[in-house]
C-alpha positions as CSV (number, residue, x, y, z in Angstrom):
1,M,54.2,-184.4,-172.9
2,S,56.3,-182.4,-170.4
3,H,59.9,-181.6,-171.0
4,D,60.7,-183.3,-167.7
5,L,59.5,-186.7,-169.1
6,L,60.9,-186.3,-172.6
7,V,64.4,-185.4,-171.3
8,R,64.2,-188.3,-168.9
9,L,63.3,-190.7,-171.7
10,I,66.1,-189.4,-173.9
11,L,68.7,-190.1,-171.2
12,L,67.3,-193.2,-169.5
13,L,66.6,-195.3,-172.7
14,P,70.3,-195.7,-173.7
15,L,71.1,-196.3,-170.0
16,A,68.5,-199.0,-169.7
17,G,69.8,-200.6,-172.9
18,A,73.3,-200.6,-171.5
19,V,72.2,-202.2,-168.2
20,L,69.9,-204.8,-169.9
21,L,72.5,-205.8,-172.5
22,G,75.4,-205.7,-170.2
23,V,73.9,-207.5,-167.2
24,L,71.2,-210.0,-168.3
25,P,73.6,-212.0,-170.6
26,L,75.9,-212.5,-167.5
27,F,73.1,-214.5,-165.8
28,M,71.4,-215.8,-168.9
29,P,74.2,-216.9,-171.3
30,A,71.7,-218.1,-173.9
31,L,70.9,-214.4,-174.6
32,R,74.4,-213.8,-175.9
33,R,73.6,-215.7,-179.1
34,R,70.4,-213.7,-179.7
35,E,72.0,-211.2,-182.0
36,G,68.8,-210.1,-183.6
37,L,67.2,-209.3,-180.2
38,I,70.3,-207.6,-178.9
39,G,70.7,-205.5,-182.1
40,T,67.1,-204.5,-182.0
41,I,67.2,-203.4,-178.4
42,G,70.5,-201.7,-178.7
43,T,69.5,-199.7,-181.8
44,S,65.9,-198.9,-180.6
45,V,67.1,-197.2,-177.4
46,V,69.0,-194.7,-179.5
47,V,66.5,-194.3,-182.4
48,I,63.6,-193.5,-180.0
49,P,65.5,-190.7,-178.3
50,F,66.3,-189.4,-181.7
51,A,62.6,-189.2,-182.5
52,I,61.9,-187.5,-179.2
53,A,64.8,-185.0,-180.0
54,V,63.1,-184.3,-183.3
55,Y,59.9,-183.5,-181.5
56,L,61.6,-181.2,-179.1
57,F,63.5,-179.5,-181.9
58,V,60.3,-178.8,-183.9
59,S,58.3,-177.6,-180.9
60,Y,61.1,-175.5,-179.4
61,G,59.9,-172.0,-178.7
62,G,63.2,-170.1,-178.6
63,D,63.7,-169.8,-174.9
64,P,66.0,-172.2,-173.0
65,V,64.2,-174.7,-170.8
66,T,65.8,-176.1,-167.7
67,V,64.8,-179.5,-166.3
68,S,66.0,-180.2,-162.8
69,Y,65.5,-183.5,-161.1
70,F,67.2,-183.3,-157.7
71,T,70.0,-181.6,-155.8
72,W,73.1,-183.7,-156.4
73,M,75.7,-181.9,-154.2
74,E,75.1,-179.4,-151.5
75,A,77.8,-178.2,-149.0
76,A,78.3,-174.6,-147.8
77,E,78.2,-172.4,-150.9
78,L,78.3,-175.3,-153.3
79,S,74.9,-176.4,-154.7
80,V,74.8,-178.6,-157.8
81,D,71.5,-179.8,-159.3
82,F,71.2,-182.8,-161.5
83,A,69.8,-180.6,-164.2
84,Y,69.6,-180.5,-168.0
85,R,69.2,-177.7,-170.5
86,I,67.2,-177.6,-173.7
87,D,68.3,-174.8,-176.1
88,E,69.4,-174.4,-179.7
89,L,72.9,-175.8,-179.1
90,S,71.9,-178.8,-177.0
91,L,69.1,-179.8,-179.4
92,I,71.4,-179.8,-182.5
93,M,74.0,-181.8,-180.6
94,T,71.4,-184.3,-179.3
95,L,70.0,-184.8,-182.8
96,I,73.6,-185.5,-184.1
97,V,74.5,-187.9,-181.3
98,T,71.2,-189.9,-181.5
99,G,70.7,-189.6,-185.2
100,V,74.2,-190.5,-186.5
101,G,74.7,-192.7,-183.4
102,G,71.5,-194.7,-184.2
103,V,72.7,-195.3,-187.8
104,I,76.1,-196.5,-186.5
105,H,74.2,-198.9,-184.1
106,L,72.3,-200.3,-187.1
107,Y,75.5,-200.8,-189.0
108,S,77.1,-202.5,-186.0
109,A,74.5,-205.3,-186.0
110,G,75.9,-206.4,-189.4
111,Y,79.6,-205.6,-188.8
112,M,79.9,-207.4,-185.4
113,H,77.9,-210.5,-186.6
114,G,79.4,-213.6,-185.1
115,D,81.6,-211.8,-182.6
116,P,81.3,-213.6,-179.2
117,G,81.3,-210.2,-177.5
118,F,78.3,-208.9,-179.6
119,W,76.1,-208.3,-176.5
120,R,78.9,-206.5,-174.6
121,F,79.7,-204.3,-177.7
122,F,76.1,-203.0,-177.8
123,A,76.1,-202.5,-174.0
124,Y,79.2,-200.3,-174.4
125,L,77.7,-198.4,-177.4
126,N,74.5,-197.6,-175.4
127,L,76.5,-196.5,-172.4
128,F,78.6,-194.3,-174.7
129,I,75.4,-192.6,-176.0
130,F,74.1,-192.1,-172.5
131,A,77.4,-190.4,-171.4
132,M,77.4,-188.2,-174.5
133,L,73.8,-187.1,-173.9
134,N,74.7,-186.1,-170.4
135,L,77.5,-184.0,-171.8
136,V,75.5,-182.1,-174.4
137,L,72.3,-181.7,-172.3
138,A,73.9,-180.7,-169.0
139,N,72.9,-177.5,-167.4
140,N,76.0,-177.2,-165.3
141,L,79.7,-178.0,-165.5
142,V,79.5,-180.8,-163.0
143,V,76.9,-182.8,-164.9
144,L,78.8,-182.0,-168.1
145,F,82.0,-183.3,-166.5
146,L,80.1,-186.5,-165.6
147,G,79.4,-187.1,-169.3
148,W,82.9,-185.9,-170.2
149,E,84.5,-188.6,-168.0
150,G,81.8,-191.1,-169.1
151,V,82.7,-190.9,-172.8
152,G,86.4,-191.2,-171.7
153,L,85.6,-194.4,-169.9
154,C,83.5,-195.8,-172.8
155,S,86.2,-194.9,-175.3
156,Y,88.6,-197.0,-173.2
157,L,86.2,-199.9,-173.2
158,L,85.5,-199.7,-176.9
159,I,89.0,-199.0,-178.2
160,G,90.2,-201.9,-176.2
161,F,87.2,-204.1,-177.0
162,W,89.4,-206.9,-178.4
163,Y,91.6,-206.7,-175.3
164,T,93.3,-210.0,-175.9
165,D,95.4,-208.2,-178.6
166,L,98.1,-206.2,-176.7
167,K,98.0,-203.5,-179.4
168,N,94.4,-202.8,-178.7
169,S,94.9,-202.6,-175.0
170,A,97.9,-200.3,-175.4
171,A,95.8,-198.0,-177.7
172,A,93.0,-197.9,-175.1
173,N,95.4,-197.0,-172.3
174,K,97.0,-194.3,-174.4
175,A,93.6,-192.7,-175.1
176,F,92.7,-192.9,-171.4
177,I,95.9,-191.5,-170.1
178,V,96.4,-188.7,-172.6
179,N,92.8,-187.5,-172.0
180,R,93.5,-187.3,-168.3
181,I,95.9,-184.3,-169.0
182,G,93.1,-182.3,-170.6
183,D,90.6,-183.4,-167.9
184,F,92.9,-182.1,-165.2
185,A,92.9,-178.7,-166.8
186,F,89.1,-178.8,-167.1
187,L,88.9,-179.5,-163.4
188,M,91.2,-176.6,-162.6
189,A,88.9,-174.3,-164.7
190,M,85.9,-175.5,-162.7
191,F,87.6,-174.8,-159.4
192,L,88.6,-171.4,-160.6
193,I,85.1,-170.6,-161.8
194,F,83.5,-171.7,-158.6
195,S,86.0,-169.8,-156.4
196,E,85.4,-166.6,-158.4
197,L,81.7,-166.8,-159.3
198,G,80.3,-169.2,-156.6
199,S,78.3,-171.2,-159.2
200,L,78.8,-173.8,-161.9
201,S,75.4,-173.5,-163.4
202,F,75.1,-172.3,-167.0
203,D,72.1,-170.2,-165.9
204,V,74.7,-168.1,-164.0
205,L,77.8,-168.6,-166.2
206,L,76.2,-167.6,-169.5
207,T,74.7,-164.4,-168.1
208,D,76.9,-163.1,-165.3
209,A,80.4,-164.4,-165.8
210,A,81.5,-161.9,-168.5
211,S,80.4,-158.9,-166.4
212,V,81.5,-160.2,-162.9
213,L,84.9,-161.8,-163.6
214,S,88.0,-159.9,-164.2
215,A,89.7,-160.0,-167.6
216,E,92.7,-161.8,-166.2
217,T,90.5,-164.5,-164.5
218,I,88.6,-165.0,-167.8
219,D,91.9,-165.5,-169.6
220,Y,93.0,-168.2,-167.2
221,I,89.5,-169.9,-167.3
222,V,89.3,-170.0,-171.0
223,L,92.9,-171.2,-171.4
224,L,92.3,-174.1,-169.0
225,L,89.0,-174.9,-170.8
226,F,90.9,-174.9,-174.1
227,I,93.6,-177.3,-172.7
228,G,90.8,-179.6,-171.6
229,A,89.3,-179.4,-175.1
230,T,92.6,-180.2,-176.8
231,G,92.5,-183.6,-175.1
232,K,89.0,-184.7,-176.1
233,S,89.1,-183.0,-179.5
234,A,92.7,-184.1,-180.4
235,Q,94.5,-180.8,-181.0
236,I,98.2,-180.2,-180.7
237,P,99.9,-181.5,-178.5
238,L,97.3,-184.0,-177.2
239,F,96.1,-185.4,-180.5
240,V,98.4,-188.5,-180.4
241,W,95.7,-190.8,-178.9
242,L,93.2,-190.4,-181.7
243,P,95.0,-192.2,-184.6
244,D,95.7,-195.2,-182.3
245,A,92.0,-195.4,-181.4
246,M,91.7,-197.2,-184.8
247,A,92.5,-200.4,-182.9
248,G,88.9,-200.8,-181.9
249,P,86.1,-202.2,-184.2
250,T,85.3,-199.8,-187.1
251,P,81.9,-198.7,-185.8
252,V,83.8,-197.4,-182.7
253,S,86.0,-195.3,-184.9
254,A,82.9,-193.9,-186.6
255,L,81.1,-193.1,-183.3
256,I,84.2,-191.5,-181.6
257,H,85.5,-189.7,-184.7
258,A,82.3,-188.5,-186.3
259,A,79.5,-187.6,-183.9
260,T,80.5,-187.9,-180.3
261,M,83.6,-187.8,-178.2
262,V,86.0,-185.8,-180.4
263,T,83.5,-183.0,-180.8
264,S,83.0,-182.6,-177.0
265,G,85.9,-180.3,-176.6
266,L,84.6,-178.0,-179.3
267,Y,81.1,-178.2,-177.8
268,L,82.5,-177.1,-174.4
269,L,84.0,-174.0,-176.0
270,A,80.8,-173.3,-177.9
271,R,78.7,-173.7,-174.7
272,M,81.0,-171.3,-172.9
273,S,81.3,-168.9,-175.8
274,P,80.0,-165.8,-173.9
275,I,83.2,-166.1,-171.8
276,V,85.5,-167.2,-174.6
277,L,84.5,-164.2,-176.7
278,E,85.9,-161.9,-173.9
279,T,89.5,-163.0,-174.3
280,E,91.3,-162.0,-177.5
281,V,94.6,-163.6,-176.7
282,V,93.3,-167.0,-175.9
283,M,91.0,-166.9,-179.0
284,M,94.2,-166.2,-181.1
285,I,95.8,-169.3,-179.5
286,I,92.7,-171.4,-180.2
287,A,92.7,-170.3,-183.9
288,V,96.4,-170.8,-184.4
289,V,96.6,-174.2,-182.7
290,G,93.5,-175.3,-184.8
291,A,95.2,-174.2,-188.0
292,L,98.5,-175.9,-187.2
293,T,96.7,-179.0,-186.2
294,A,94.7,-179.0,-189.4
295,I,97.7,-178.7,-191.7
296,M,99.9,-181.0,-189.7
297,A,97.4,-183.9,-189.7
298,A,96.6,-183.3,-193.4
299,T,100.3,-183.7,-194.4
300,I,100.5,-186.9,-192.3
301,A,97.4,-188.3,-194.0
302,I,99.0,-188.0,-197.4
303,T,101.6,-190.6,-196.4
304,Q,99.4,-193.2,-194.7
305,N,98.5,-196.5,-196.4
306,D,96.2,-197.8,-193.7
307,I,92.7,-196.7,-194.8
308,K,91.5,-196.1,-191.3
309,K,94.7,-194.1,-190.4
310,V,94.1,-191.8,-193.3
311,L,90.6,-191.2,-192.0
312,A,91.9,-190.8,-188.4
313,Y,94.3,-188.0,-189.4
314,S,91.6,-186.5,-191.5
315,T,89.4,-186.3,-188.4
316,V,92.2,-184.5,-186.5
317,S,92.5,-182.1,-189.4
318,Q,88.8,-181.4,-189.6
319,L,88.7,-180.8,-185.9
320,G,91.4,-178.2,-186.5
321,Y,89.0,-176.4,-188.9
322,M,86.4,-176.4,-186.1
323,F,88.8,-174.8,-183.7
324,M,89.8,-172.3,-186.4
325,A,86.2,-171.2,-186.5
326,A,86.0,-171.0,-182.7
327,G,89.2,-169.0,-182.6
328,V,87.7,-166.3,-184.8
329,G,84.5,-166.2,-182.8
330,A,82.3,-168.1,-185.3
331,F,81.0,-170.8,-183.0
332,F,77.9,-171.4,-185.0
333,V,80.0,-172.1,-188.0
334,A,82.1,-174.6,-186.0
335,I,78.9,-176.4,-185.0
336,F,77.7,-176.3,-188.6
337,H,80.9,-178.2,-189.5
338,V,80.3,-180.6,-186.7
339,L,77.0,-181.4,-188.3
340,T,78.2,-181.9,-191.8
341,H,81.3,-183.7,-190.6
342,A,79.2,-186.2,-188.6
343,F,77.6,-187.4,-191.8
344,F,80.5,-187.6,-194.3
345,K,83.1,-188.8,-191.7
346,A,80.8,-191.5,-190.3
347,C,80.1,-192.6,-193.9
348,L,83.8,-192.8,-194.7
349,F,84.6,-194.8,-191.6
350,L,81.7,-197.2,-192.0
351,G,82.7,-197.5,-195.7
352,S,86.2,-198.4,-194.7
353,G,84.8,-201.0,-192.3
354,S,82.8,-202.5,-195.2
355,V,86.0,-202.6,-197.2
356,I,88.0,-204.2,-194.4
357,H,85.3,-206.8,-193.9
358,S,85.5,-207.8,-197.5
359,M,89.3,-207.8,-197.6
360,E,89.4,-210.0,-194.5
361,H,87.2,-212.4,-196.6
362,V,89.9,-212.3,-199.3
363,E,92.6,-213.0,-196.6
364,H,90.7,-216.1,-195.5
365,E,90.3,-217.3,-199.0
366,L,94.0,-216.8,-199.6
367,E,94.8,-218.9,-196.5
368,H,92.4,-221.6,-197.8
369,E,94.4,-221.6,-201.1
370,G,97.6,-222.1,-199.2
371,E,99.0,-218.6,-199.8
372,D,101.3,-217.0,-197.3
373,V,99.3,-214.1,-195.8
374,S,101.8,-213.1,-193.0
375,D,102.4,-209.8,-194.9
376,F,98.8,-209.3,-196.0
377,D,97.0,-206.4,-194.3
378,P,93.3,-206.0,-195.0
379,Q,93.5,-202.3,-194.1
380,D,96.4,-201.5,-196.4
381,M,95.2,-199.6,-199.5
382,R,98.2,-200.9,-201.5
383,T,96.6,-204.4,-201.4
384,M,93.2,-203.2,-202.8
385,G,92.1,-201.6,-206.1
386,N,89.0,-201.9,-208.3
387,L,86.7,-202.6,-205.3
388,Q,84.1,-200.5,-207.0
389,E,83.3,-203.4,-209.3
390,Y,82.7,-205.8,-206.4
391,M,81.3,-203.4,-203.8
392,P,79.2,-200.8,-205.7
393,S,77.2,-199.5,-202.7
394,T,80.2,-199.1,-200.5
395,G,82.2,-197.6,-203.4
396,W,79.5,-195.0,-204.4
397,T,78.8,-193.9,-200.8
398,Y,82.5,-193.6,-200.1
399,F,82.9,-191.5,-203.2
400,I,80.1,-189.2,-202.2
401,A,81.6,-188.7,-198.8
402,T,85.0,-188.1,-200.3
403,L,83.6,-185.4,-202.5
404,A,81.9,-183.8,-199.5
405,I,85.0,-183.7,-197.3
406,S,87.1,-182.5,-200.2
407,G,85.0,-179.4,-200.5
408,I,83.5,-180.1,-203.9
409,P,80.8,-177.5,-204.5
410,L,77.2,-178.2,-203.5
411,L,78.1,-181.1,-201.2
412,A,77.9,-180.7,-197.4
413,G,81.6,-180.2,-196.6
414,F,81.9,-177.4,-199.2
415,F,79.4,-175.1,-197.5
416,S,80.6,-175.6,-193.9
417,K,84.4,-175.5,-194.7
418,D,83.9,-172.5,-197.0
419,E,82.0,-170.6,-194.2
420,I,85.0,-171.3,-191.8
421,L,87.5,-170.0,-194.3
422,F,85.3,-166.9,-195.0
423,K,84.9,-166.1,-191.3
424,A,88.7,-166.4,-190.8
425,F,89.3,-164.1,-193.9
426,E,86.6,-161.7,-192.6
427,Y,88.3,-161.5,-189.2
428,G,91.7,-161.0,-190.8
429,Y,90.2,-158.4,-193.3
430,D,89.3,-156.3,-190.2
431,G,93.0,-156.1,-189.2
432,N,93.7,-159.3,-187.2
433,T,96.9,-160.7,-188.7
434,Y,96.6,-164.1,-187.0
435,A,93.2,-164.6,-188.6
436,M,94.7,-164.0,-192.1
437,F,97.4,-166.6,-191.3
438,V,94.6,-169.0,-190.2
439,W,92.8,-168.4,-193.5
440,V,96.0,-169.1,-195.6
441,V,96.7,-172.3,-193.7
442,G,93.0,-173.3,-194.0
443,V,93.2,-172.9,-197.8
444,I,96.3,-175.0,-198.1
445,T,94.8,-177.6,-195.9
446,A,91.7,-177.7,-198.0
447,A,93.9,-178.5,-201.0
448,L,95.7,-181.2,-199.1
449,T,92.4,-182.7,-197.9
450,A,91.2,-183.0,-201.5
451,L,94.5,-184.7,-202.4
452,Y,94.6,-187.4,-199.7
453,M,90.9,-188.2,-199.8
454,T,90.9,-188.6,-203.6
455,R,94.0,-190.7,-203.2
456,S,92.2,-193.0,-200.6
457,Y,89.2,-193.5,-203.0
458,Y,91.1,-194.2,-206.1
459,L,93.7,-196.5,-204.5
460,T,90.9,-198.5,-202.8
461,F,88.1,-198.6,-205.4
462,M,89.6,-197.9,-208.8
463,G,92.7,-199.0,-210.8
464,E,94.2,-202.5,-210.9
465,E,93.5,-205.3,-208.4
466,R,96.6,-205.6,-206.3
467,W,95.8,-208.6,-203.9
468,P,97.2,-212.0,-204.6
469,L,95.2,-214.4,-206.9
470,A,93.0,-211.4,-207.9
471,D,91.9,-213.4,-211.0
472,K,90.5,-216.1,-208.7
473,I,89.5,-214.5,-205.4
474,H,87.1,-211.6,-205.3
475,P,85.8,-209.4,-202.5
476,H,82.0,-209.1,-202.0
477,E,79.6,-206.4,-201.1
478,S,78.4,-206.2,-197.4
479,S,75.0,-207.0,-196.2
480,L,72.0,-204.6,-196.2
481,K,72.5,-204.0,-192.5
482,M,75.8,-202.3,-193.4
483,T,75.0,-200.7,-196.8
484,V,71.7,-199.1,-195.9
485,P,73.3,-197.0,-193.1
486,L,76.0,-196.0,-195.7
487,W,73.3,-194.7,-198.1
488,I,71.6,-192.8,-195.2
489,L,74.9,-191.1,-194.3
490,A,75.8,-190.4,-197.9
491,G,72.4,-188.7,-198.3
492,G,73.3,-186.5,-195.3
493,S,76.6,-185.7,-196.9
494,L,74.7,-184.5,-200.0
495,V,72.0,-182.3,-198.4
496,T,73.1,-181.0,-194.9
497,G,75.3,-178.3,-196.4
498,F,72.2,-176.5,-197.7
499,L,71.3,-175.6,-194.1
500,G,74.1,-173.0,-194.3
501,L,74.2,-171.4,-197.7
502,P,76.6,-168.5,-198.0
503,A,75.2,-165.1,-197.0
504,V,75.6,-163.7,-200.6
505,I,72.8,-166.0,-201.7
506,K,69.3,-164.6,-201.2
507,D,70.7,-161.9,-198.8
508,G,71.5,-164.6,-196.2
509,K,67.8,-165.7,-195.9
510,W,68.8,-169.3,-196.7
511,N,71.6,-169.5,-194.2
512,W,69.5,-171.3,-191.6
513,I,72.3,-172.3,-189.3
514,H,73.3,-168.6,-189.0
515,H,69.8,-167.6,-188.1
516,Y,69.3,-170.5,-185.7
517,L,72.6,-170.3,-183.8
518,G,74.4,-167.1,-184.9
519,A,72.7,-164.7,-182.4
520,N,73.9,-166.6,-179.4
521,Y,77.0,-168.4,-180.7
522,G,79.3,-166.0,-182.5
523,G,77.6,-163.0,-183.9
524,P,74.3,-161.3,-184.8
525,V,72.0,-162.8,-187.4
526,A,72.9,-161.4,-190.8
527,E,70.4,-159.0,-192.2
528,A,72.5,-157.8,-195.1
529,S,73.9,-160.1,-197.8
530,V,77.4,-160.0,-196.5
531,S,79.5,-158.6,-193.7
532,A,80.0,-154.8,-193.7
533,H,83.8,-155.4,-194.0
534,V,84.0,-157.7,-197.0
535,P,82.6,-156.5,-200.5
536,V,80.2,-158.9,-202.2
537,S,82.5,-159.3,-205.2
538,L,85.3,-160.4,-202.9
539,E,83.2,-163.0,-201.1
540,W,82.1,-164.4,-204.5
541,G,85.8,-164.5,-205.4
542,L,86.7,-166.4,-202.2
543,I,83.9,-168.9,-202.9
544,G,85.3,-169.3,-206.5
545,L,88.8,-169.7,-205.2
546,S,87.9,-172.5,-202.7
547,S,85.8,-174.2,-205.4
548,A,88.6,-174.1,-208.0
549,I,91.1,-175.5,-205.5
550,A,88.9,-178.4,-204.5
551,V,87.9,-179.3,-208.0
552,G,91.4,-178.8,-209.4
553,V,93.2,-180.9,-206.8
554,F,90.5,-183.6,-207.1
555,F,91.0,-184.0,-210.9
556,F,94.8,-183.8,-210.5
557,A,94.8,-186.6,-207.8
558,R,92.3,-188.6,-209.9
559,S,94.6,-188.3,-212.9
560,V,97.8,-189.4,-211.2
561,Y,96.3,-192.2,-209.2
562,L,94.4,-193.6,-212.1
563,S,97.4,-193.6,-214.3
564,Q,100.2,-194.3,-211.9
565,G,98.6,-195.8,-208.8
566,I,100.9,-196.4,-205.9
567,A,103.9,-195.5,-208.1
568,F,102.9,-191.9,-207.7
569,D,103.5,-192.2,-203.9
570,V,106.9,-193.6,-204.6
571,S,107.9,-190.7,-206.9
572,L,106.4,-188.2,-204.4
573,K,108.5,-189.7,-201.6
574,E,111.6,-189.4,-203.8
575,R,110.9,-185.8,-204.6
576,L,110.1,-184.6,-201.1
577,G,112.8,-186.7,-199.4
578,G,113.2,-185.9,-195.7
579,L,110.0,-183.9,-195.6
580,Y,107.9,-186.9,-196.8
581,E,109.7,-189.0,-194.2
582,L,108.9,-186.5,-191.5
583,W,105.2,-186.7,-192.5
584,E,105.4,-190.5,-192.7
585,H,106.7,-190.7,-189.2
586,K,104.0,-188.3,-187.9
587,Y,106.5,-185.5,-187.2
588,R,107.9,-187.9,-184.6
589,W,105.4,-186.9,-182.0
590,D,105.2,-190.4,-180.6
591,D,109.0,-190.6,-180.4
592,F,109.0,-187.3,-178.5
593,Y,106.5,-188.5,-176.0
594,D,108.2,-191.9,-175.6
595,N,111.7,-190.6,-175.3
596,V,111.2,-187.2,-173.5
597,V,107.9,-187.3,-171.7
598,V,107.6,-190.9,-170.7
599,E,111.2,-192.1,-170.4
600,A,113.2,-188.9,-169.5
601,L,110.6,-187.3,-167.4
602,I,108.1,-189.8,-166.0
603,N,110.3,-192.9,-165.7
604,Q,113.4,-190.9,-164.7
605,I,111.5,-189.1,-161.9
606,S,109.9,-192.3,-160.8
607,R,113.3,-194.1,-160.7
608,D,115.5,-191.4,-159.3
609,G,113.1,-189.3,-157.3
610,L,110.1,-191.2,-156.2
611,A,111.5,-194.8,-156.0
612,P,114.0,-193.9,-153.1
613,F,111.2,-192.0,-151.2
614,D,108.9,-195.0,-151.7
615,S,111.4,-197.6,-150.6
616,K,112.9,-195.7,-147.7
617,I,110.1,-193.5,-146.3
618,V,106.9,-195.2,-147.3
619,D,108.1,-198.8,-147.2
620,G,110.2,-197.9,-144.1
621,A,107.1,-196.6,-142.2
622,V,105.1,-199.6,-143.3
623,N,107.8,-202.2,-142.6
624,G,108.6,-200.5,-139.2
625,L,105.0,-200.7,-138.1
626,A,104.9,-204.3,-139.2
627,S,108.1,-205.1,-137.2
628,A,106.8,-203.3,-134.1
629,T,103.6,-205.3,-134.4
630,Q,105.5,-208.5,-134.8
631,E,107.8,-207.8,-131.7
632,S,104.9,-206.8,-129.5
633,S,103.0,-210.0,-130.5
634,N,106.2,-212.0,-129.6
635,L,106.1,-210.5,-126.1
636,L,102.4,-211.0,-125.7
637,R,102.3,-214.6,-126.8
638,R,104.6,-215.5,-123.9
639,I,101.9,-215.0,-121.5
640,Q,99.7,-217.4,-123.5
641,T,101.0,-220.4,-121.5
642,G,97.8,-222.6,-121.6
643,V,98.0,-223.1,-117.8
644,V,94.7,-222.3,-116.1
645,Q,96.4,-221.4,-112.8
646,N,98.4,-218.7,-114.5
647,Y,95.3,-217.1,-116.1
648,A,93.5,-217.2,-112.7
649,L,96.5,-215.5,-111.0
650,A,96.5,-212.8,-113.7
651,L,92.8,-212.3,-113.2
652,V,93.3,-211.8,-109.4
653,F,96.2,-209.5,-110.0
654,G,94.0,-207.4,-112.4
655,V,91.1,-207.2,-110.0
656,V,93.4,-206.1,-107.1
657,L,95.0,-203.5,-109.4
658,V,91.6,-202.1,-110.4
659,I,90.4,-202.0,-106.7
660,G,93.6,-200.3,-105.7
661,L,93.2,-197.6,-108.3
662,M,89.6,-197.0,-107.3
663,I,90.6,-196.6,-103.6
664,F,93.8,-194.6,-103.9
665,G,92.9,-192.8,-107.1
666,G,89.8,-191.3,-105.5
């Protein structure tokens, strides 16, 4: 089959699913109750593109393929084709989006069972996949921006899916508004690129931009692109929307946080890496912001009791790791972490959804028993404990994903995270002070990650049962529609790390991700066992250090939370005092935005600056025009007497006037 047809199918199938599931039930209400049919269609239109992407991946010859369908925009010097690009980066991202996205769709069929908006939910999910595929397959910045804005719209629809709850609507609005800041910077970068280069096509950008554009122009372009990326990929200072995105159904959290929207900012930088690599200063900013975001979110995660909030801040922290890799030029390593993170983070989020489902059952049972459940929160880990006994599949898969994200050796997260730390160390070893700072922060963050993730597992699945009437009411395991996807994702958390074994093993021959992406995204393919800068013994030492930290912190956290449980959190809060409180209140970022940005700046400017202008100038002009219209109509209506003779006289007068003008005017 031609690439033209295959790419068309990859894109149009999810779009067709969104249209079918979103439109037909409006005219055929009986379809809304056909959950089996809806789930099958919604999942199939994502799984089939995954199969096609696998075929393209296997048959890819090594040279980028461009598929252009029609000219979308053409005016003067501007010419934008509706075109897509098949290369190493777009293929890997397409596999992640459709593969992990398909598993999340399968899980959703079980999670959303019985929801009256079941059909609408799958329509939004399919539309989300379509938008994300436009983003990762685009061959120019305009089509990429179409997907960029599309995932923003879909995130708004999905986060606010249960819109009757004001909290959900507010979270959706927050995500939409905060992302507009980054989107504006992205647009400015596009305008600057076009004004200086005359094209927005990657065929031109990836080959000519670095040699044609001045160093100053490249600095501005990359800085604007990075600001755009901080919005979508939740970096300081635009990360505040992501934790609130937990308001949507849990599959939404998995889709947004693991495989799609939040990685789009990093993908943009990786796609534009030939330009990014030309600016040392902005790369330093990217790496430092990534490091600060990673450690900030990790410290916040330690203090959270909502299981989904822990995972949300974990996502922000892991995205920080990806930007650390991009900031030291190792884009292929950042994409490697995108791949491993997609599996273990999706597994963790879907596992938390399984837990929440079960705890909601406990809540209903407590209500049935006449218990007061006003303070019961099915997402609060303090009301859980010993769920491993009742939910073995959920517990074991969550445990595997916890080990993976914690960096325990031989699991996926260990290999990708260790590679990021090594690249930062290597860059710093060569004399870049900021890179060594990034490495130190990354190591500390790795320890914090192992701490808060082990805490989440043992508070949830081990220890004593802490919900009311625990001797009488028990949680239950989720259906196969939910547990089978968990095992698939847990399997990915176990094996995907072996795609990027450290270069010291087998002289780098087993580091597939480096050979596949390294030549075009952050450095030449390694032929020697290690970098020329770092001795082999030192790299082995770094691997041993990260392994020891992950394992040591894991067993420490396991010990304290098995023996003390939530009492350890109380004692930790007492020891750290104000610092713990600062973490617990999320460094007061939301307070800053509410009090300074929203109230002091936006509302103040609106009230004191724009309101008078609006009322006196805008309203004055509108009201003045309305008054003039009213007065003129009052005058004109006086001649509407209803007397035929008056109309005849006016007609004669008009005819005489016209004849007179014709005679004397000539």
